[in-house]
C-alpha positions in Angstrom: 0.1 0.0 0.1 1.2 3.5 -0.7 -0.2 6.1 1.5 -1.1 9.2 -1.0 -2.7 11.0 2.3 -0.1 13.6 2.7 0.1 14.5 -1.2 -3.7 14.5 -1.8 -5.3 15.6 1.5 -7.3 12.6 1.6 -7.3 9.6 3.7 -6.6 7.0 0.8 -3.9 4.6 -0.1 -3.0 2.7 -3.6 -3.1 -0.7 -3.8 -0.3 -1.3 -6.3 -1.3 -5.1 -6.9 -4.8 -4.1 -8.1 -4.3 -0.4 -9.2 -6.9 0.6 -7.0 -7.8 3.3 -4.2 -8.5 2.0 -1.0 -9.6 4.0 2.1 -10.6 2.8 5.6 -12.5 6.2 6.2 -13.7 7.5 3.1 -16.4 5.9 0.7 -14.7 6.2 -2.5 -17.0 6.0 -5.6 -17.0 3.1 -8.4 -14.4 4.1 -10.8 -15.1 4.2 -14.4 -12.5 3.0 -16.9 -10.8 3.1 -20.3 -9.8 -0.1 -21.6 -6.8 -0.7 -24.3 -9.6 -1.4 -26.8 -11.2 2.2 -26.0 -7.3 3.8 -26.4 -7.1 2.1 -30.1 -9.3 4.8 -31.3 -6.3 7.4 -30.4 -3.3 5.1 -31.0 -1.2 6.0 -33.9 -0.8 2.5 -35.2 -4.3 2.0 -36.9 -3.6 -2.0 -37.0 -2.7 -2.4 -33.5 -4.2 -5.5 -31.7 -4.5 -5.4 -28.2 -6.1 -7.2 -25.4 -9.6 -5.1 -26.0 -10.9 -5.7 -22.4 -7.7 -5.1 -20.4 -7.9 -2.1 -18.2 -5.7 0.9 -18.8 -6.9 3.3 -15.8 -9.5 4.1 -13.9 -11.2 7.5 -12.9 -12.8 8.2 -9.9 -15.0 11.0 -10.2 -16.7 13.3 -7.6 -14.5 12.5 -4.4 -15.0 14.5 -1.4 -15.0 14.3 2.3 -18.5 14.3 3.4 -18.6 17.6 5.3 -17.2 19.4 2.2 -19.9 18.2 -0.4 -22.5 20.9 0.3 -19.5 23.4 -0.3 -18.2 21.6 -3.4 -21.6 21.5 -5.0 -22.6 25.1 -4.1 -19.8 26.2 -6.2 -20.4 24.0 -9.2 -16.8 22.0 -9.0 -15.7 18.5 -8.8 -12.8 16.5 -7.9 -11.6 13.6 -9.4 -8.9 11.0 -9.0 -7.3 8.9 -12.1 -5.2 5.7 -11.5 -3.2 5.0 -14.7 -0.6 1.7 -14.8 2.2 1.4 -17.0 1.0 0.2 -20.6 2.2 0.5 -24.0 -0.1 1.0 -27.0 2.2 -1.0 -29.8 5.5 1.5 -29.3 3.6 4.5 -27.8 3.6 5.2 -24.4 0.6 4.9 -22.1 -1.8 7.7 -22.5 -5.1 8.9 -21.9 -7.7 9.3 -24.7 -7.5 12.8 -24.5 -10.1 15.6 -24.9 -10.7 19.4 -25.4 -12.4 21.6 -23.3 -15.3 23.9 -24.6 -16.0 27.5 -24.2 -13.6 29.1 -21.6 -13.3 26.1 -18.9 -9.6 25.3 -17.8 -9.0 22.3 -15.5 -6.3 22.0 -12.5 -4.2 18.6 -12.4 -1.8 17.5 -9.4 0.2 14.5 -9.3 -0.1 12.4 -6.2 2.3 9.6 -7.5 4.5 8.6 -10.4 5.2 11.1 -12.9 3.2 12.9 -15.8 3.8 14.5 -18.8 0.9 16.7 -19.7 0.7 17.5 -23.5 -1.4 20.4 -24.5 -2.4 21.8 -28.0 -4.2 24.9 -29.6 -5.7 24.2 -32.6 -6.9 27.1 -35.2 -10.5 28.1 -34.6 -11.7 27.4 -38.3 -9.7 24.0 -38.3 -9.0 21.3 -35.5 -6.4 19.6 -37.7 -4.1 22.8 -37.7 -2.2 23.1 -34.7 -0.8 26.0 -33.6 0.8 25.4 -30.1 1.7 22.2 -28.7 3.4 21.8 -25.3 4.6 18.9 -23.1 4.9 19.5 -19.3 6.7 17.0 -16.9 5.1 17.0 -13.5 6.2 15.0 -10.0 4.2 14.8 -7.3 2.9 18.1 -5.4 3.0 19.9 -8.9 0.2 21.5 -10.3 -0.6 22.0 -14.0 -3.4 24.0 -15.6 -5.0 22.6 -18.8 -5.7 25.9 -20.6 -9.6 26.6 -21.9 -9.9 25.7 -25.4 -7.1 23.5 -25.6 -7.1 19.7 -26.2 -4.9 17.7 -23.6 -3.7 14.4 -23.0 -1.6 12.5 -20.1 1.2 10.4 -20.8 2.8 7.7 -18.5 6.4 6.8 -19.6 7.5 5.6 -16.2 7.7 2.1 -15.2 5.2 2.6 -12.0 1.6 3.4 -11.9 0.5 7.0 -12.2 -1.9 8.9 -9.9 -3.4 11.9 -10.7 -6.1 14.4 -9.3 -7.9 16.9 -11.0 -10.3 19.9 -10.1 -12.7 20.8 -12.8 -16.1 22.8 -13.2 -19.0 20.4 -13.4 -21.0 22.7 -15.8 -19.5 21.1 -19.2 -18.9 17.8 -20.7 -15.6 17.2 -22.1 -15.3 16.9 -26.1 -13.5 13.4 -27.0 -14.6 13.6 -30.6 -11.6 15.9 -32.2 -9.2 13.7 -30.5 -10.6 10.2 -31.8 -11.1 11.4 -35.3 -7.3 12.9 -35.3 -5.8 9.6 -33.6 -4.7 11.4 -30.7 -2.5 14.8 -30.3 -0.2 16.1 -33.0 2.5 14.2 -31.6 2.6 10.8 -30.3 5.6 10.0 -27.7 7.0 6.4 -28.8 9.5 4.2 -27.1 12.9 3.7 -28.8 15.8 2.0 -28.5 17.4 5.5 -28.1 14.8 6.7 -26.1 11.7 8.4 -26.0 10.5 10.0 -29.2 8.2 12.5 -30.5 6.5 11.3 -33.5 4.1 13.7 -35.8 0.9 12.7 -36.1 0.1 12.6 -39.9 -3.4 12.9 -39.6 -3.0 16.5 -39.0 -2.5 19.4 -41.7 0.0 21.3 -39.9 1.9 21.3 -36.3 4.3 23.4 -34.7 7.7 22.1 -35.9 8.8 22.7 -31.9 7.5 21.3 -29.0 7.7 23.6 -26.3 8.9 21.1 -23.3 8.4 22.4 -19.7 9.6 20.8 -16.4 7.5 22.1 -13.1 9.3 22.2 -10.1 7.1 21.0 -7.1 6.2 23.8 -4.9 6.4 23.3 -1.2 2.8 23.7 -0.4 -0.4 22.0 0.9 -2.2 19.2 -1.2 -4.2 19.6 -4.2 -7.6 18.9 -2.5 -6.9 20.9 0.8 -6.0 23.9 -1.3 -9.0 23.6 -3.4 -10.9 23.6 -0.2 -9.4 26.5 1.6 -9.6 28.7 -1.7 -13.1 27.3 -3.1 -14.4 30.7 -4.3 -11.5 31.8 -6.1 -11.1 28.2 -7.3 -14.3 28.4 -8.4 -14.1 31.9 -10.3 -10.9 30.5 -12.1 -12.9 27.3 -13.3 -16.2 28.8 -13.7 -15.2 31.9 -15.5 -18.4 32.5 -17.3 -20.5 32.6 -14.1 
């Protein structure tokens, strides 16, 4: 068991054998899942053969301490945790299916265990297959990353261990998965080679930046992501619900 209470702010642990969250003090929601079969839609290899029923990651949505539920609901927010195991999609490092946010809604992510690469892309207003900006940001535990509004984003786990990440998000919108699926993922794929990780352009796109903006965030010495959100929930809601 890996204790995640200090980094998350919640009485939870990771069971490494099953890649599941456990808690003796908090009733956790039943997770929804993404399988390898689901992820073939965004894999760079169109002929990829996988065990379609094998689970790639688990999404625990709307987690909260009982005393905080009314407060979180009042401000139209939701706190989620995703557990993503180490896997490959052919030669691609494991990744989430990816999605876009409608309108002006951002999202805040925090790594609880492992290491994440968050990729973000901004497409032309007139053509989603013309990408103007592409960034890749490496984040470690206690580090926070903001997914900008009107951007598509995907999370990659290239590390040998499980990745556990949390996010604060508005509950007023639905993520848009279609653009990533129709394009078979983001503008670049991160693949495993004998010489190390390599970014490969996605040929589905009409135009993409020649240069990837790469960042590495130094984790701040601060309180856990859940605790920070509760302590500053009014400001958090103003940021995540900009249209209200």
